[in-house]
C-alpha positions as a Markdown table, in Angstrom:
| # | Residue | x | y | z |
|---|---|---|---|---|
| 1 | Unk | -86.4 | 101.8 | 13.4 |
| 2 | Unk | -83.8 | 101.1 | 10.6 |
| 3 | Unk | -85.5 | 103.8 | 8.3 |
| 4 | Unk | -85.7 | 106.4 | 10.6 |
| 5 | Unk | -82.1 | 106.1 | 11.1 |
| 6 | Unk | -81.5 | 106.2 | 7.3 |
| 7 | Unk | -83.8 | 109.2 | 7.3 |
| 8 | Unk | -81.9 | 111.0 | 9.9 |
| 9 | Unk | -78.3 | 110.7 | 8.0 |
| 10 | Unk | -79.6 | 111.9 | 5.0 |
| 11 | Unk | -81.1 | 114.8 | 7.0 |
| 12 | Unk | -77.6 | 115.7 | 8.9 |
| 13 | Unk | -75.6 | 115.3 | 5.2 |
| 14 | Unk | -78.2 | 117.5 | 3.7 |
| 15 | Unk | -77.8 | 120.0 | 6.4 |
| 16 | Unk | -73.9 | 119.7 | 6.4 |
| 17 | Unk | -74.0 | 120.4 | 2.6 |
| 18 | Unk | -76.5 | 123.7 | 2.9 |
| 19 | Unk | -74.6 | 125.1 | 5.9 |
| 20 | Unk | -71.2 | 124.4 | 5.1 |
| 21 | Unk | -71.8 | 124.6 | 1.1 |
| 22 | Unk | -72.3 | 128.2 | 1.6 |
| 23 | Unk | -69.0 | 128.9 | 2.9 |
| 24 | Unk | -67.1 | 126.0 | 0.9 |
| 25 | Unk | -68.7 | 128.2 | -2.1 |
| 26 | Unk | -67.3 | 131.5 | -0.6 |
| 27 | Unk | -64.1 | 130.0 | -0.5 |
| 28 | Unk | -64.1 | 128.9 | -4.2 |
| 29 | Unk | -65.0 | 132.4 | -5.6 |
| 30 | Unk | -63.0 | 134.2 | -3.0 |
| 31 | Unk | -60.4 | 135.3 | -5.5 |
| 32 | Unk | -62.9 | 135.9 | -8.0 |
| 33 | Unk | -65.2 | 138.0 | -6.3 |
| 34 | Unk | -63.2 | 140.2 | -3.6 |
| 35 | Unk | -60.6 | 142.3 | -5.7 |
| 36 | Unk | -59.2 | 144.3 | -2.8 |
| 37 | Unk | -57.8 | 143.7 | 0.7 |
| 38 | Unk | -61.3 | 145.1 | 2.2 |
| 39 | Unk | -63.3 | 142.9 | 0.1 |
| 40 | Unk | -61.3 | 139.7 | 0.8 |
| 41 | Unk | -62.0 | 140.6 | 4.6 |
| 42 | Unk | -65.5 | 141.3 | 4.0 |
| 43 | Unk | -65.9 | 138.0 | 2.5 |
| 44 | Unk | -64.1 | 136.4 | 5.3 |
| 45 | Unk | -65.9 | 138.1 | 8.1 |
| 46 | Unk | -69.8 | 137.0 | 6.4 |
| 47 | Unk | -68.4 | 133.4 | 6.9 |
| 48 | Unk | -66.1 | 134.0 | 9.9 |
| 49 | Unk | -68.7 | 133.2 | 12.8 |
| 50 | Unk | -70.2 | 130.1 | 11.1 |
| 51 | Unk | -67.9 | 128.0 | 8.8 |
| 52 | Unk | -66.4 | 126.0 | 11.9 |
| 53 | Unk | -69.7 | 125.3 | 13.3 |
| 54 | Unk | -70.9 | 124.2 | 9.8 |
| 55 | Unk | -68.4 | 121.4 | 9.6 |
| 56 | Unk | -69.7 | 119.9 | 12.9 |
| 57 | Unk | -72.6 | 118.5 | 11.0 |
| 58 | Unk | -70.4 | 116.4 | 9.2 |
| 59 | Unk | -68.9 | 115.1 | 12.2 |
| 60 | Unk | -72.3 | 114.5 | 13.1 |
| 61 | Unk | -73.3 | 112.6 | 10.0 |
| 62 | Unk | -70.0 | 110.4 | 10.7 |
| 63 | Unk | -70.8 | 109.6 | 14.1 |
| 64 | Unk | -74.7 | 108.7 | 13.2 |
| 65 | Unk | -73.1 | 106.2 | 10.6 |
| 66 | Unk | -71.2 | 104.6 | 13.0 |
| 67 | Unk | -73.6 | 104.3 | 15.5 |
| 68 | Unk | -76.4 | 103.4 | 13.5 |
| 69 | Unk | -74.6 | 101.4 | 10.7 |
| 70 | Unk | -71.4 | 100.2 | 11.6 |
| 71 | Unk | -70.7 | 97.9 | 9.1 |
| 72 | Unk | -71.4 | 100.5 | 6.7 |
| 73 | Unk | -68.7 | 102.9 | 8.5 |
| 74 | Unk | -66.4 | 99.9 | 8.4 |
| 75 | Unk | -66.6 | 99.6 | 5.1 |
| 76 | Unk | -66.5 | 103.0 | 3.8 |
| 77 | Unk | -63.7 | 104.3 | 6.0 |
| 78 | Unk | -61.6 | 101.4 | 5.0 |
| 79 | Unk | -62.4 | 101.2 | 1.0 |
| 80 | Unk | -62.2 | 105.3 | 0.8 |
| 81 | Unk | -59.4 | 105.7 | 3.2 |
| 82 | Unk | -57.2 | 107.8 | 0.4 |
| 83 | Unk | -59.7 | 110.3 | -0.6 |
| 84 | Unk | -60.9 | 110.7 | 3.1 |
| 85 | Unk | -57.3 | 111.1 | 4.0 |
| 86 | Unk | -57.1 | 113.6 | 1.3 |
| 87 | Unk | -60.7 | 115.5 | 2.4 |
| 88 | Unk | -59.0 | 115.9 | 5.9 |
| 89 | Unk | -56.1 | 117.3 | 4.8 |
| 90 | Unk | -58.2 | 119.8 | 2.5 |
| 91 | Unk | -60.5 | 120.7 | 5.6 |
| 92 | Unk | -56.9 | 121.5 | 7.9 |
| 93 | Unk | -55.6 | 123.6 | 5.0 |
| 94 | Unk | -58.8 | 125.4 | 4.5 |
| 95 | Unk | -58.6 | 126.4 | 8.2 |
| 96 | Unk | -55.0 | 127.2 | 8.2 |
| 97 | Unk | -55.9 | 129.7 | 5.3 |
| 98 | Unk | -58.9 | 131.2 | 7.0 |
| 99 | Unk | -57.4 | 131.2 | 10.8 |
| 100 | Unk | -53.5 | 132.2 | 10.2 |
| 101 | Unk | -54.5 | 134.9 | 7.3 |
| 102 | Unk | -54.5 | 137.9 | 9.9 |
| 103 | Unk | -51.3 | 136.7 | 12.1 |
| 104 | Unk | -48.8 | 138.1 | 9.9 |
| 105 | Unk | -49.3 | 141.6 | 7.8 |
| 106 | Unk | -47.4 | 140.6 | 5.1 |
| 107 | Unk | -49.5 | 141.4 | 2.1 |
| 108 | Unk | -47.8 | 138.2 | 0.4 |
| 109 | Unk | -48.7 | 136.4 | 3.5 |
| 110 | Unk | -52.3 | 137.1 | 2.9 |
| 111 | Unk | -52.3 | 136.4 | -0.7 |
| 112 | Unk | -50.6 | 132.6 | 0.1 |
| 113 | Unk | -53.5 | 132.5 | 2.5 |
| 114 | Unk | -56.5 | 133.0 | 0.1 |
| 115 | Unk | -54.7 | 131.1 | -2.4 |
| 116 | Unk | -54.8 | 128.1 | 0.1 |
| 117 | Unk | -58.2 | 128.7 | 1.4 |
| 118 | Unk | -59.8 | 129.2 | -2.0 |
| 119 | Unk | -58.0 | 125.8 | -3.7 |
| 120 | Unk | -59.0 | 123.9 | -0.6 |
| 121 | Unk | -62.4 | 124.9 | -1.0 |
| 122 | Unk | -62.6 | 124.2 | -4.6 |
| 123 | Unk | -61.2 | 120.8 | -4.0 |
| 124 | Unk | -63.2 | 120.1 | -1.2 |
| 125 | Unk | -66.3 | 121.0 | -3.3 |
| 126 | Unk | -65.2 | 118.6 | -5.9 |
| 127 | Unk | -64.4 | 115.7 | -3.6 |
| 128 | Unk | -67.8 | 116.0 | -1.9 |
| 129 | Unk | -69.4 | 115.6 | -5.1 |
| 130 | Unk | -67.1 | 112.6 | -6.3 |
| 131 | Unk | -67.9 | 110.9 | -2.9 |
| 132 | Unk | -71.5 | 110.9 | -3.5 |
| 133 | Unk | -71.1 | 109.8 | -7.1 |
| 134 | Unk | -69.3 | 106.8 | -5.8 |
| 135 | Unk | -72.3 | 105.8 | -3.5 |
| 136 | Unk | -74.4 | 106.0 | -6.3 |
| 137 | Unk | -72.6 | 104.1 | -8.7 |
| 138 | Unk | -71.7 | 101.7 | -6.1 |
| 139 | Unk | -68.5 | 100.2 | -5.0 |
| 140 | Unk | -66.6 | 96.8 | -5.5 |
| 141 | Unk | -67.9 | 95.2 | -2.4 |
| 142 | Unk | -67.1 | 91.4 | -1.6 |
| 143 | Unk | -68.9 | 88.9 | 0.3 |
| 144 | Unk | -67.5 | 89.9 | 3.6 |
| 145 | Unk | -68.5 | 93.6 | 3.2 |
| 146 | Unk | -64.9 | 95.1 | 2.0 |
| 147 | Unk | -63.9 | 96.5 | -0.9 |
| 148 | Unk | -60.5 | 98.6 | -2.1 |
| 149 | Unk | -60.8 | 101.4 | -5.1 |
| 150 | Unk | -57.8 | 102.8 | -6.4 |
| 151 | Unk | -57.8 | 106.8 | -7.0 |
| 152 | Unk | -58.3 | 106.1 | -10.8 |
| 153 | Unk | -57.9 | 103.8 | -13.2 |
| 154 | Unk | -58.9 | 104.2 | -16.9 |
| 155 | Unk | -61.8 | 106.8 | -15.9 |
| 156 | Unk | -64.5 | 104.5 | -17.5 |
| 157 | Unk | -67.0 | 102.4 | -16.1 |
| 158 | Unk | -65.7 | 99.3 | -17.3 |
| 159 | Unk | -64.2 | 96.5 | -14.9 |
| 160 | Unk | -62.4 | 97.7 | -11.7 |
| 161 | Unk | -63.2 | 101.6 | -12.1 |
| 162 | Unk | -61.4 | 103.9 | -9.6 |
| 163 | Unk | -62.9 | 106.5 | -7.2 |
| 164 | Unk | -62.3 | 109.0 | -10.1 |
| 165 | Unk | -63.6 | 108.3 | -13.7 |
| 166 | Unk | -65.9 | 110.2 | -16.1 |
| 167 | Unk | -69.0 | 110.0 | -14.0 |
| 168 | Unk | -67.4 | 110.7 | -10.9 |
| 169 | Unk | -65.7 | 113.7 | -11.6 |
| 170 | Unk | -68.9 | 115.1 | -13.7 |
| 171 | Unk | -71.0 | 114.8 | -10.4 |
| 172 | Unk | -68.0 | 116.4 | -8.5 |
| 173 | Unk | -68.0 | 119.6 | -11.2 |
| 174 | Unk | -71.7 | 119.6 | -10.6 |
| 175 | Unk | -71.2 | 119.7 | -7.0 |
| 176 | Unk | -68.8 | 122.6 | -7.5 |
| 177 | Unk | -70.8 | 124.7 | -9.5 |
| 178 | Unk | -73.8 | 124.3 | -7.0 |
| 179 | Unk | -72.0 | 125.4 | -3.8 |
| 180 | Unk | -70.4 | 128.1 | -6.3 |
| 181 | Unk | -73.8 | 129.3 | -6.8 |
| 182 | Unk | -74.8 | 128.8 | -3.4 |
| 183 | Unk | -71.5 | 130.8 | -2.1 |
| 184 | Unk | -72.2 | 133.4 | -4.7 |
| 185 | Unk | -76.0 | 133.9 | -3.3 |
| 186 | Unk | -74.5 | 134.1 | 0.7 |
| 187 | Unk | -71.9 | 136.4 | -0.2 |
| 188 | Unk | -74.3 | 138.9 | -2.0 |
| 189 | Unk | -76.7 | 138.8 | 0.8 |
| 190 | Unk | -74.2 | 139.7 | 3.3 |
| 191 | Unk | -72.5 | 142.2 | 1.4 |
| 192 | Unk | -73.0 | 145.8 | -0.3 |
| 193 | Unk | -71.5 | 147.9 | -3.1 |
| 194 | Unk | -69.2 | 146.4 | -5.7 |
| 195 | Unk | -69.1 | 143.2 | -3.9 |
| 196 | Unk | -72.5 | 142.3 | -4.1 |
| 197 | Unk | -73.1 | 143.2 | -7.4 |
| 198 | Unk | -70.3 | 140.9 | -8.3 |
| 199 | Unk | -71.7 | 138.2 | -6.4 |
| 200 | Unk | -75.1 | 138.6 | -8.0 |
| 201 | Unk | -73.4 | 138.4 | -11.5 |
| 202 | Unk | -71.5 | 135.2 | -10.6 |
| 203 | Unk | -74.7 | 133.7 | -8.6 |
| 204 | Unk | -76.8 | 134.0 | -12.2 |
| 205 | Unk | -73.9 | 132.6 | -14.5 |
| 206 | Unk | -73.3 | 129.5 | -12.1 |
| 207 | Unk | -77.1 | 129.2 | -11.7 |
| 208 | Unk | -77.7 | 128.6 | -15.3 |
| 209 | Unk | -74.6 | 126.1 | -14.9 |
| 210 | Unk | -77.0 | 124.4 | -12.3 |
| 211 | Unk | -79.9 | 124.5 | -14.3 |
| 212 | Unk | -78.0 | 123.0 | -17.1 |
| 213 | Unk | -76.1 | 120.3 | -15.2 |
| 214 | Unk | -78.6 | 118.9 | -13.0 |
| 215 | Unk | -80.8 | 117.5 | -16.2 |
| 216 | Unk | -78.0 | 116.1 | -17.4 |
| 217 | Unk | -76.7 | 114.6 | -14.6 |
| 218 | Unk | -80.2 | 112.8 | -13.9 |
| 219 | Unk | -79.9 | 111.1 | -17.4 |
| 220 | Unk | -76.3 | 109.8 | -17.3 |
| 221 | Unk | -77.0 | 108.6 | -13.5 |
| 222 | Unk | -80.2 | 106.8 | -14.7 |
| 223 | Unk | -77.9 | 105.0 | -17.6 |
| 224 | Unk | -75.3 | 104.0 | -15.3 |
| 225 | Unk | -77.9 | 102.7 | -12.4 |
| 226 | Unk | -81.6 | 102.7 | -13.9 |
| 227 | Unk | -82.7 | 101.1 | -10.9 |
| 228 | Unk | -83.0 | 104.2 | -9.2 |
| 229 | Unk | -86.3 | 104.7 | -10.7 |
| 230 | Unk | -87.9 | 101.9 | -9.1 |
| 231 | Unk | -88.8 | 103.7 | -5.7 |
| 232 | Unk | -90.2 | 106.6 | -7.7 |
| 233 | Unk | -92.4 | 104.0 | -9.5 |
| 234 | Unk | -93.5 | 102.2 | -6.1 |
| 235 | Unk | -94.1 | 105.3 | -3.9 |
| 236 | Unk | -96.0 | 108.1 | -6.1 |
| 237 | Unk | -95.0 | 111.0 | -3.3 |
| 238 | Unk | -91.2 | 110.5 | -4.3 |
| 239 | Unk | -92.5 | 112.9 | -7.0 |
| 240 | Unk | -92.2 | 115.7 | -4.7 |
| 241 | Unk | -88.3 | 115.6 | -4.9 |
| 242 | Unk | -88.0 | 116.3 | -8.8 |
| 243 | Unk | -90.8 | 118.9 | -8.3 |
| 244 | Unk | -89.2 | 120.7 | -5.4 |
| 245 | Unk | -85.9 | 120.5 | -7.5 |
| 246 | Unk | -87.9 | 122.2 | -10.7 |
| 247 | Unk | -89.7 | 124.8 | -8.4 |
| 248 | Unk | -86.1 | 126.1 | -6.4 |
| 249 | Unk | -84.3 | 126.3 | -10.1 |
| 250 | Unk | -87.5 | 128.4 | -11.0 |
| 251 | Unk | -87.3 | 130.3 | -8.0 |
| 252 | Unk | -83.5 | 130.7 | -8.1 |
| 253 | Unk | -83.9 | 132.6 | -11.6 |
| 254 | Unk | -86.9 | 135.0 | -10.5 |
| 255 | Unk | -85.3 | 135.7 | -7.2 |
| 256 | Unk | -81.7 | 136.4 | -8.9 |
| 257 | Unk | -83.9 | 138.6 | -11.6 |
| 258 | Unk | -85.6 | 140.4 | -9.0 |
| 259 | Unk | -82.2 | 141.0 | -7.0 |
| 260 | Unk | -84.0 | 139.3 | -3.7 |
| 261 | Unk | -81.0 | 138.2 | -2.4 |
| 262 | Unk | -82.4 | 136.1 | 0.2 |
| 263 | Unk | -84.9 | 134.3 | -1.5 |
| 264 | Unk | -82.3 | 133.3 | -4.1 |
| 265 | Unk | -80.2 | 131.7 | -1.3 |
| 266 | Unk | -83.3 | 129.9 | 0.1 |
| 267 | Unk | -83.8 | 128.6 | -3.2 |
| 268 | Unk | -80.4 | 127.2 | -3.5 |
| 269 | Unk | -80.9 | 125.7 | -0.4 |
| 270 | Unk | -84.0 | 124.1 | -1.3 |
| 271 | Unk | -82.7 | 122.9 | -4.6 |
| 272 | Unk | -79.8 | 121.3 | -2.8 |
| 273 | Unk | -82.2 | 119.4 | 0.0 |
| 274 | Unk | -84.2 | 118.4 | -3.4 |
| 275 | Unk | -81.4 | 116.7 | -5.0 |
| 276 | Unk | -79.9 | 115.0 | -2.0 |
| 277 | Unk | -83.3 | 114.0 | -0.8 |
| 278 | Unk | -84.2 | 112.7 | -4.0 |
| 279 | Unk | -80.8 | 110.7 | -4.2 |
| 280 | Unk | -81.5 | 109.5 | -0.7 |
| 281 | Unk | -85.0 | 108.2 | -1.6 |
| 282 | Unk | -84.2 | 106.5 | -5.0 |
| 283 | Unk | -81.1 | 104.5 | -3.1 |
| 284 | Unk | -83.2 | 103.3 | -0.2 |
| 285 | Unk | -82.8 | 100.9 | 1.0 |
| 286 | Unk | -79.1 | 100.5 | 0.2 |
| 287 | Unk | -76.6 | 102.6 | 1.8 |
| 288 | Unk | -73.8 | 101.6 | -0.1 |
| 289 | Unk | -74.3 | 99.5 | -3.1 |
| 290 | Unk | -72.2 | 96.7 | -4.7 |
| 291 | Unk | -71.2 | 96.7 | -8.1 |
| 292 | Unk | -70.2 | 93.0 | -7.8 |
| 293 | Unk | -73.0 | 91.5 | -6.6 |
| 294 | Unk | -76.3 | 93.2 | -5.7 |
| 295 | Unk | -76.5 | 91.0 | -2.8 |
| 296 | Unk | -73.1 | 92.1 | -1.5 |
| 297 | Unk | -74.8 | 95.7 | -1.1 |
| 298 | Unk | -75.4 | 97.0 | 2.2 |
| 299 | Unk | -78.7 | 98.0 | 3.2 |
| 300 | Unk | -80.5 | 99.8 | 6.6 |
| 301 | Unk | -81.4 | 96.2 | 7.1 |
| 302 | Unk | -78.3 | 93.8 | 6.9 |
| 303 | Unk | -75.8 | 97.0 | 8.2 |
| 304 | Unk | -77.8 | 98.2 | 11.5 |
| 305 | Unk | -76.9 | 97.6 | 14.9 |
| 306 | Unk | -79.5 | 96.3 | 17.3 |
| 307 | Unk | -83.0 | 97.4 | 17.9 |
| 308 | Unk | -82.0 | 98.2 | 21.5 |
| 309 | Unk | -79.0 | 100.6 | 20.5 |
| 310 | Unk | -81.1 | 102.2 | 18.0 |
| 311 | Unk | -84.1 | 102.8 | 20.3 |
| 312 | Unk | -81.4 | 104.4 | 23.2 |
| 313 | Unk | -79.7 | 106.2 | 20.4 |
| 314 | Unk | -83.1 | 108.0 | 18.9 |
| 315 | Unk | -83.5 | 109.1 | 22.3 |
| 316 | Unk | -80.4 | 111.1 | 22.7 |
| 317 | Unk | -79.9 | 112.1 | 18.9 |
| 318 | Unk | -83.5 | 114.3 | 19.8 |
| 319 | Unk | -82.0 | 115.5 | 22.5 |
| 320 | Unk | -78.4 | 116.8 | 20.8 |
| 321 | Unk | -80.4 | 118.1 | 17.8 |
| 322 | Unk | -82.6 | 120.1 | 19.8 |
| 323 | Unk | -79.7 | 121.9 | 21.1 |
| 324 | Unk | -77.8 | 121.9 | 17.8 |
| 325 | Unk | -80.6 | 123.7 | 16.4 |
| 326 | Unk | -81.2 | 126.2 | 19.0 |
| 327 | Unk | -77.6 | 127.0 | 18.9 |
| 328 | Unk | -77.5 | 127.6 | 15.3 |
| 329 | Unk | -80.5 | 129.6 | 15.4 |
| 330 | Unk | -79.1 | 131.9 | 18.0 |
| 331 | Unk | -75.8 | 132.1 | 16.2 |
| 332 | Unk | -77.6 | 133.2 | 12.8 |
| 333 | Unk | -79.8 | 135.8 | 14.5 |
| 334 | Unk | -76.9 | 137.3 | 16.6 |
| 335 | Unk | -74.9 | 137.6 | 13.2 |
| 336 | Unk | -77.9 | 138.9 | 11.0 |
| 337 | Unk | -77.5 | 141.6 | 8.2 |
| 338 | Unk | -74.9 | 142.8 | 6.4 |
| 339 | Unk | -71.3 | 142.6 | 7.2 |
| 340 | Unk | -69.6 | 146.0 | 7.2 |
C-alpha cells in the first residue's frame, strides 16, 4: 500500500509539472515571444482558462503527501520553510500579474504586470528544479527526522551545503530550459502568424538545450548519488524510463522540424514524465534521503501513516482523481484550437 501511495504522489507531481509547466514556460517567454499588445494578449488568453486549475495539482500533491506520509510532510515543510515561503510569494505575484493586468488601461501598468508575470514564472521554474535537486541530493536529516538548511553557504557539496549549490542551481537551470521549451510548444500550438513562428523557433532552440543538459544532468547526478542506479540494476523494466526520455527527445526534434506543434508539445510532455518518473523510480523507497546517515532517511515504510488510513484514503483518491480528470477533459475540450 505504501508503494501505491508513492506512485500516486509521483503521478500527481508529474501531472502538475506537465500541466502548469506549459503556462509557466509561456510566462518565462512572455516578453520574448510577444512583441505587441495584441500578441501579449493572445499569449495570456492561451493560458487563461487553465493556469489556476493547473496549480491545483500542486496542492493535491501536498495534500496526498500530508495524508500518506505525514512525517515527510512535517520534515520537508520545516526544513524548506524559507524557499517554500518564497515559492508561495512567487505564485501570488504571478497571479497578480495575470489578473490585475487588465484592471487599468495604462500601458505602463500593463508593462509592469507583464514583467512581474514573466519574472515570477522564471524564478518559479528555477525553484521547482532546485527543490527536486535537493530531494535527489539529500538533506541533513537528524535522528529525530528534522533538518535545517540555509539558503546557501559556499555553493559546494562539502559539509553543510545550502539549498542553493552548484548542483541544485544546475538542475534549476535545466528545469527552466525544459519548461521554456514546453511553454514555447504550447504557445506555437495555440497561436498563428508571427507569434507562432517565433514560438516554433524558440522551441527548437530550447529543445537543443534540453538534449544537451539532460545527459549532463544524468552524469553529475550519478557522481553525487551513484546509488540511484541500484533500482535500474535490480529491475530491468526500469529501462523504460531512459528509453522514453530518448524517444521523446527524438520525437521533439522530428515534430519540430515537420512543423507539427501538437506532436512537439506531446513530446515535451512525455519528456517531462520520463525524467520525473525515472527520478522517482531511482529514489524508491526513499522519499527524503539523508546526507547525514542513510538510516535517518525517510522511506515509504518508516514515514507512512497507518494501513487503515492508506486504504480509506485510496478509496477517496480514486473518486477525486476521476472527477479531476473529467473536469480537465471538459476544460481542454471546450477551449481547444487556436486563440484569436
